[in-house]
C-alpha positions as CSV (number, residue, x, y, z in Angstrom):
1,X,-24.4,4.2,-43.4
2,X,-24.4,6.0,-39.6
3,X,-23.3,3.5,-38.4
4,X,-20.9,1.7,-40.7
5,X,-19.3,6.1,-39.1
6,X,-20.3,5.2,-35.6
7,X,-18.1,1.9,-35.6
8,X,-15.2,3.4,-37.3
9,X,-15.5,6.2,-34.5
10,X,-15.6,3.6,-31.9
11,X,-13.4,0.8,-32.8
12,X,-11.0,4.4,-33.1
13,X,-12.0,6.1,-29.6
14,X,-11.0,2.3,-28.5
15,X,-7.8,1.7,-29.7
16,X,-6.7,5.7,-28.9
17,X,-7.8,4.2,-25.3
18,X,-5.7,1.4,-25.5
19,X,-2.7,3.4,-26.6
20,X,-3.0,6.1,-23.6
21,X,-3.2,2.5,-21.1
22,X,-0.3,1.4,-22.8
23,X,2.0,5.0,-22.4
24,X,0.7,5.4,-19.3
25,X,2.2,1.8,-18.0
26,X,5.6,2.4,-19.9
27,X,5.5,5.8,-18.2
28,X,5.5,3.9,-15.1
29,X,7.6,1.6,-15.5
30,X,10.7,4.1,-16.7
31,X,9.3,6.2,-14.0
32,X,10.4,3.7,-11.6
33,X,13.4,3.0,-13.4
34,X,14.3,6.2,-13.2
35,X,14.0,6.7,-9.6
36,X,16.8,4.0,-9.2
37,X,19.1,5.5,-11.4
38,X,18.9,9.0,-10.4
39,X,19.3,8.2,-6.8
40,X,22.3,6.1,-8.4
41,X,23.8,9.4,-9.2
42,X,22.9,11.5,-7.0
43,X,24.5,9.6,-4.2
44,X,27.7,8.9,-6.1
45,X,27.7,12.9,-7.2
46,X,27.3,13.6,-3.4
47,X,29.9,11.3,-2.3
48,X,32.5,12.9,-4.7
49,X,31.6,15.9,-5.3
50,X,29.7,18.2,-3.4
51,X,28.2,21.4,-4.0
52,X,27.6,23.7,-1.7
53,X,24.6,24.3,-0.2
54,X,22.9,25.5,2.6
55,X,22.1,24.0,6.1
56,X,18.9,25.0,6.4
57,X,16.6,22.3,4.8
58,X,12.7,22.9,4.1
59,X,12.4,19.0,3.7
60,X,15.5,17.6,4.4
61,X,16.7,14.5,2.8
62,X,18.1,11.7,5.1
63,X,18.5,7.9,5.9
64,X,16.2,7.2,8.6
65,X,15.7,4.5,11.6
66,X,12.4,4.0,12.3
67,X,11.1,2.4,8.5
68,X,8.5,3.3,6.6
69,X,6.3,0.1,7.1
70,X,6.9,0.7,10.9
71,X,5.3,3.6,10.7
72,X,2.3,3.3,8.2
73,X,1.4,-0.3,10.5
74,X,1.2,2.6,13.2
75,X,-0.8,5.3,11.4
76,X,-3.3,2.1,10.4
77,X,-3.6,0.9,14.0
78,X,-3.5,4.6,15.4
79,X,-5.8,6.5,13.5
80,X,-6.4,8.8,15.8
81,X,-2.9,10.0,16.0
82,X,-2.0,11.9,13.2
83,X,1.6,12.5,14.0
84,X,2.2,8.8,12.8
85,X,1.0,9.0,9.3
86,X,2.4,12.8,9.3
87,X,6.1,11.3,10.3
88,X,5.8,8.4,7.8
89,X,4.5,11.1,4.7
90,X,7.7,12.7,5.8
91,X,10.2,10.0,5.8
92,X,8.9,9.0,2.4
93,X,10.1,12.2,0.8
94,X,13.7,11.6,2.7
95,X,14.2,8.7,0.9
96,X,13.7,9.4,-2.3
97,X,16.1,10.5,-4.6
98,X,15.1,13.6,-5.7
99,X,16.8,16.0,-3.4
100,X,20.6,16.8,-3.3
101,X,22.6,15.0,-0.7
102,X,23.6,18.2,1.5
103,X,27.3,18.3,1.4
104,X,29.8,17.8,4.9
105,X,31.6,20.8,6.9
106,X,34.8,20.1,7.2
107,X,36.8,20.9,10.4
108,X,39.6,19.4,11.1
109,X,39.0,18.9,14.9
110,X,36.2,16.5,14.3
111,X,34.7,19.1,17.3
112,X,30.9,18.7,18.8
113,X,27.9,20.8,18.0
114,X,24.7,19.9,20.2
115,X,21.7,21.9,18.8
116,X,17.8,22.7,20.3
117,X,15.2,23.1,17.3
118,X,12.5,23.0,20.3
119,X,9.5,21.2,18.4
120,X,10.7,23.1,15.0
121,X,11.3,21.5,12.1
122,X,14.6,23.5,11.3
123,X,18.7,22.8,11.6
124,X,20.4,23.3,12.7
125,X,18.0,24.7,15.9
126,X,19.3,26.7,18.6
127,X,22.8,26.0,20.5
128,X,22.2,24.3,23.1
129,X,25.9,22.4,24.1
130,X,29.4,22.1,22.5
131,X,32.6,20.4,21.8
132,X,34.5,21.5,25.5
133,X,31.7,22.9,27.6
134,X,29.4,21.0,30.7
135,X,26.9,19.5,30.9
136,X,23.2,21.5,30.5
137,X,21.3,19.2,33.2
138,X,18.9,18.6,30.1
139,X,18.9,14.9,29.2
140,X,18.2,14.4,25.6
141,X,20.8,17.4,25.4
142,X,23.7,16.0,27.4
143,X,23.3,12.8,26.2
144,X,23.7,13.7,22.5
145,X,26.6,15.4,23.0
146,X,27.5,12.1,24.7
147,X,27.1,9.1,22.5
148,X,28.5,12.4,19.6
149,X,31.2,11.7,21.4
150,X,31.5,8.0,22.0
151,X,31.1,7.2,18.1
152,X,33.7,9.6,17.4
153,X,36.1,7.7,19.7
154,X,34.9,4.5,18.5
155,X,36.4,5.5,14.9
156,X,39.1,6.9,15.9
157,X,40.3,3.9,18.6
158,X,38.8,1.5,16.9
159,X,38.7,1.6,13.1
160,X,41.7,4.9,12.8
161,X,39.4,7.3,11.4
162,X,39.0,10.8,11.8
163,X,35.9,11.4,12.7
164,X,32.5,11.0,9.7
165,X,34.5,12.4,7.2
166,X,38.0,11.3,8.3
167,X,38.9,14.4,7.7
168,X,38.0,16.0,11.4
169,X,34.5,16.7,10.1
170,X,32.1,18.5,13.1
171,X,30.1,16.1,14.9
172,X,26.8,17.9,14.8
173,X,23.3,16.9,16.0
174,X,19.7,18.7,16.1
175,X,17.6,17.4,19.2
176,X,13.6,17.9,19.7
177,X,13.3,18.1,16.1
178,X,9.5,18.8,14.6
179,X,6.2,18.1,17.6
180,X,4.9,14.7,17.2
181,X,8.7,13.7,15.0
182,X,8.2,10.3,15.6
183,X,12.5,9.4,13.8
184,X,15.9,10.2,13.5
185,X,17.9,10.9,10.3
186,X,21.0,11.4,8.3
187,X,20.7,14.3,6.1
188,X,23.8,14.4,4.3
189,X,25.8,16.7,7.2
190,X,24.6,16.6,10.7
191,X,22.2,13.6,13.3
192,X,18.8,14.4,13.6
193,X,16.5,12.9,16.7
194,X,13.1,13.7,16.6
195,X,10.8,14.0,19.8
196,X,7.3,11.8,20.0
197,X,4.8,13.4,20.9
198,X,3.2,12.3,24.1
199,X,1.1,9.4,23.1
200,X,3.4,7.7,21.2
201,X,4.9,4.6,22.1
202,X,8.5,5.8,21.6
203,X,10.3,7.0,25.2
204,X,13.4,8.8,23.0
205,X,15.4,8.6,20.4
206,X,18.6,9.7,21.6
207,X,20.0,6.2,22.0
208,X,23.8,5.7,21.9
209,X,23.0,2.7,19.0
210,X,20.8,4.8,17.1
211,X,22.8,7.5,17.2
212,X,26.1,5.0,16.1
213,X,24.1,4.1,13.5
214,X,23.4,7.5,11.5
215,X,26.7,8.5,12.3
216,X,27.1,5.4,10.5
217,X,25.4,6.6,7.6
218,X,27.7,9.4,7.3
219,X,30.7,6.8,7.4
220,X,29.7,5.3,5.0
221,X,28.1,8.0,2.2
222,X,31.9,8.6,2.8
223,X,33.7,5.3,2.2
224,X,31.9,3.9,-0.3
225,X,28.3,5.7,-1.0
226,X,26.2,2.8,-1.1
227,X,23.1,3.3,-3.1
228,X,20.8,3.3,-1.1
229,X,17.8,0.6,-2.7
230,X,17.8,-2.6,-2.9
231,X,20.1,-5.0,-1.6
232,X,23.1,-2.4,-1.8
233,X,20.5,0.0,0.3
234,X,19.7,-3.0,2.6
235,X,23.4,-3.1,3.2
236,X,24.0,0.5,4.2
237,X,21.2,0.1,7.0
238,X,23.4,-3.6,7.9
239,X,26.3,-1.5,8.6
240,X,24.7,1.0,10.4
241,X,23.1,-1.3,12.6
242,X,26.9,-3.2,13.2
243,X,28.7,-0.3,14.2
244,X,25.8,1.1,16.4
245,X,25.6,-1.4,17.7
246,X,29.8,-2.3,18.5
247,X,30.2,1.1,19.8
248,X,27.5,0.4,22.3
249,X,29.3,-2.6,23.2
250,X,32.6,-1.6,23.3
251,X,31.5,1.5,26.0
252,X,29.6,-1.3,28.2
253,X,32.8,-3.5,28.0
254,X,30.4,-6.2,26.8
255,X,31.3,-9.5,24.8
256,X,29.4,-10.9,21.6
257,X,28.7,-13.7,23.4
258,X,26.8,-11.6,26.6
259,X,25.5,-9.2,23.9
260,X,21.8,-8.6,23.3
261,X,22.3,-7.7,19.8
262,X,18.9,-5.8,19.9
263,X,18.7,-2.2,17.8
264,X,17.6,0.6,19.9
265,X,16.8,-1.2,22.8
266,X,15.3,1.5,25.3
267,X,13.2,3.0,22.2
268,X,10.4,1.7,22.6
269,X,7.5,2.8,26.2
270,X,8.2,-0.2,28.6
271,X,4.9,-1.6,27.6
272,X,6.0,-2.5,24.4
273,X,7.3,-6.2,24.9
274,X,9.1,-8.4,22.2
275,X,7.7,-11.2,20.6
276,X,8.0,-13.3,23.4
277,X,6.3,-10.5,25.3
278,X,8.5,-11.3,28.1
279,X,11.8,-9.5,27.4
280,X,11.9,-5.9,26.6
281,X,11.8,-4.7,22.7
282,X,14.1,-2.1,20.5
283,X,13.8,-1.6,16.6
284,X,15.4,-4.7,15.2
285,X,17.2,-8.5,16.9
286,X,20.3,-8.6,14.9
287,X,20.5,-12.0,16.1
288,X,17.3,-13.1,15.7
289,X,15.5,-11.3,13.2
290,X,11.7,-10.4,13.3
291,X,11.6,-10.8,17.6
292,X,12.6,-7.1,18.3
293,X,8.9,-6.0,19.0
294,X,5.6,-7.8,19.1
295,X,2.2,-5.3,20.1
296,X,-1.3,-4.6,19.0
297,X,-0.7,-1.2,18.9
298,X,2.5,-1.1,16.6
299,X,2.2,-4.7,14.8
300,X,5.3,-7.4,14.5
301,X,8.6,-6.8,13.6
302,X,8.4,-8.0,9.9
303,X,12.0,-9.0,9.2
304,X,13.7,-12.4,7.7
305,X,16.6,-13.5,8.7
306,X,17.0,-15.9,6.0
307,X,17.1,-15.7,2.1
308,X,14.4,-18.1,1.9
309,X,12.3,-16.0,3.1
310,X,13.8,-12.3,1.5
311,X,11.0,-9.6,1.3
312,X,10.3,-8.4,-3.0
313,X,8.6,-5.1,-2.3
314,X,8.8,-1.7,-4.2
315,X,8.6,0.1,-1.1
316,X,11.1,1.0,1.4
317,X,13.3,1.7,-1.2
318,X,13.3,-1.9,-2.3
319,X,13.0,-3.5,1.5
320,X,16.4,-1.9,2.5
321,X,15.0,-2.1,6.1
322,X,13.1,-5.5,6.1
323,X,16.5,-7.1,4.2
324,X,18.8,-5.6,6.6
325,X,18.2,-8.6,8.9
326,X,19.6,-11.4,6.6
327,X,23.3,-9.7,6.7
328,X,22.5,-8.4,10.5
329,X,21.8,-12.2,11.7
330,X,24.8,-13.6,9.7
331,X,27.2,-10.8,11.7
332,X,25.9,-11.8,14.9
333,X,26.9,-15.5,14.6
334,X,29.8,-14.6,12.8
335,X,31.1,-12.4,16.0
336,X,29.2,-14.9,18.7
337,X,31.7,-18.0,16.6
338,X,35.0,-16.2,16.8
339,X,34.1,-14.8,20.4
340,X,36.0,-11.9,22.4
341,X,35.0,-8.9,21.4
342,X,33.0,-8.2,18.6
343,X,34.6,-4.7,17.5
344,X,38.1,-6.2,17.3
345,X,38.3,-8.9,14.7
346,X,34.7,-8.9,13.3
347,X,34.2,-5.1,13.1
348,X,37.9,-4.9,11.5
349,X,36.8,-7.5,8.7
350,X,33.9,-5.7,7.8
351,X,35.3,-1.7,8.1
352,X,37.7,-3.2,5.4
353,X,35.0,-4.9,3.9
354,X,32.8,-2.3,3.4
355,X,36.1,0.2,1.8
356,X,36.6,-2.3,-1.1
357,X,32.7,-3.1,-2.1
358,X,32.0,0.0,-4.0
359,X,28.2,1.6,-4.3
360,X,26.0,-1.0,-5.7
361,X,27.2,-4.4,-4.0
362,X,25.0,-7.5,-3.8
363,X,24.6,-9.2,-0.4
364,X,26.6,-12.4,-2.0
365,X,29.3,-10.1,-3.6
366,X,29.5,-8.2,0.1
367,X,30.1,-11.3,1.6
368,X,32.6,-12.5,-0.6
369,X,34.2,-8.8,0.0
370,X,34.2,-9.9,3.7
371,X,35.8,-12.9,3.6
372,X,39.1,-11.0,0.9
373,X,38.6,-8.9,3.8
374,X,39.6,-11.3,6.5
375,X,42.3,-13.3,4.7
376,X,44.1,-9.6,4.2
377,X,43.8,-8.8,7.3
378,X,45.8,-12.3,8.4
379,X,42.3,-13.6,10.3
380,X,42.7,-16.6,8.1
381,X,41.6,-18.9,10.9
382,X,38.2,-17.1,10.5
383,X,37.6,-17.3,7.7
384,X,35.4,-21.0,7.7
385,X,33.2,-19.8,10.2
386,X,32.5,-16.9,8.0
387,X,31.9,-18.9,5.2
388,X,29.8,-20.5,8.0
389,X,27.8,-17.2,9.0
390,X,26.8,-16.5,5.1
391,X,25.5,-20.0,4.5
392,X,23.3,-20.0,7.4
393,X,21.5,-17.2,6.5
394,X,21.3,-18.6,2.6
395,X,24.1,-16.6,1.2
396,X,26.6,-17.7,-0.9
397,X,30.0,-15.6,-0.9
398,X,30.3,-14.8,-4.5
399,X,32.7,-12.1,-5.9
400,X,30.4,-13.4,-9.2
401,X,27.5,-13.4,-8.2
402,X,24.5,-11.7,-9.2
403,X,23.4,-8.1,-9.9
404,X,22.3,-6.0,-7.2
405,X,18.5,-5.5,-8.6
406,X,15.8,-4.2,-7.3
407,X,13.6,-7.1,-5.5
408,X,10.8,-7.9,-8.1
409,X,12.0,-5.7,-11.0
410,X,11.8,-9.1,-13.3
411,X,8.2,-9.5,-12.0
412,X,7.4,-6.1,-12.5
413,X,8.3,-5.6,-16.1
414,X,6.3,-8.3,-17.3
415,X,3.2,-7.4,-15.3
416,X,3.4,-3.9,-17.1
417,X,3.7,-5.8,-20.4
418,X,0.8,-7.7,-19.3
419,X,-1.2,-5.1,-18.6
420,X,-0.1,-3.0,-22.0
421,X,-1.3,-6.4,-24.1
422,X,-4.8,-6.6,-21.9
423,X,-5.0,-2.6,-21.9
424,X,-5.3,-2.8,-18.6
425,X,-4.2,0.3,-16.6
426,X,-1.5,-0.5,-13.5
427,X,-2.6,-1.0,-9.9
428,X,-0.2,2.0,-8.0
429,X,-1.6,0.9,-4.3
430,X,0.7,-2.8,-6.0
431,X,3.8,-0.3,-6.2
432,X,3.7,1.2,-2.3
433,X,5.2,0.5,0.8
434,X,1.3,-0.4,2.0
435,X,0.8,-3.1,-0.9
436,X,1.3,-6.3,-0.4
437,X,4.8,-7.6,-0.1
438,X,6.5,-11.0,-1.4
439,X,8.9,-13.4,0.5
440,X,10.8,-15.7,-1.2
441,X,13.7,-16.3,-3.5
442,X,15.3,-13.1,-5.3
443,X,14.6,-12.6,-9.0
444,X,17.3,-14.0,-11.5
445,X,19.0,-11.3,-13.2
446,X,22.2,-10.6,-15.4
447,X,25.6,-12.3,-14.2
448,X,27.9,-9.3,-12.9
449,X,30.9,-8.8,-15.3
């Protein structure tokens, strides 16, 4: 009798344990779904209905230039340098959609304001140089001022846009942010440039294309509010790279065929080389993704340049910094095929596509928007080149393409359902950036309506 009671109790305990595991698995999947949904809602709300908030943020939410996967690689390869792991943690915190995006400050004149955080993680910091004031002799401050001015003039002269929000928003920047802070970011209202540590492989984050990249994150937020997740997030990064690069090409007077198409050239110290071991390095190579850097201390550039190598991961907000390499290559090859100045026809086409793409386009849908934009702007003679540029990276433009889903979502659901059946606990290590990534075709999704 006692044995029977014991068996019944053990059986009940096993059932209860299995139920707990199933509930944990269900909660884990629900958390992923809620994270993506909250991100969509908050970014969309921030674009259409900003709420007043103080400028100073304890933990700023932002869109970064140095991706989490690179910071993680550097932290793993340099365990004695804690700044990489610390910046990684703060970067991942910024990339979460939990905090509301800070509203823009409308000035109607687009005035430039540069502040100095002097090694503290504060916004905006101490006044350094404002609109119309002469150079102060500090390289970081003066370059930041000049690059903000260059970005403002680019958007005005090339795209007829009045500053970031098209309403004369102030161009606010903070330099020397944090002690050994290894990144730069846009936080919803301003640009911020970290101060690399003395043992960092980075020289400086104050570079013209990096500044243009961060400013463009602000423009994207105001124009379309592209959700920073999956393919729309990769397009967000891609468009920021495009206009950051075009600003630099225009100021230097470089045609598409002569440009190096390197984002962040001058970011690394001189010993860090490109993948060929000889050429100057950068953060991303738009023309040849995956070749921007290769060094034992920082790893190798992992960006794909074709959909066959598409990275499926739950880290990096669904691979936004990885997979931006694919549309980056499409733009660069298209601009070279068109010839001349890339900020003219190609840049105009991409800006028009951005204005019509909405907040959650897939790669195929955005590609179709570029073709529609070319036709609308009267550049019909370039459509065949545009079509080829997209198809050469494995993207077929389509107005009814697959919905933008989080890469790996279908597989993730199947894995969790199987775990529930087997009564096993989910492996959290496979749900973050340090877990394995998959390269290959994108999971199937339902057709867009």
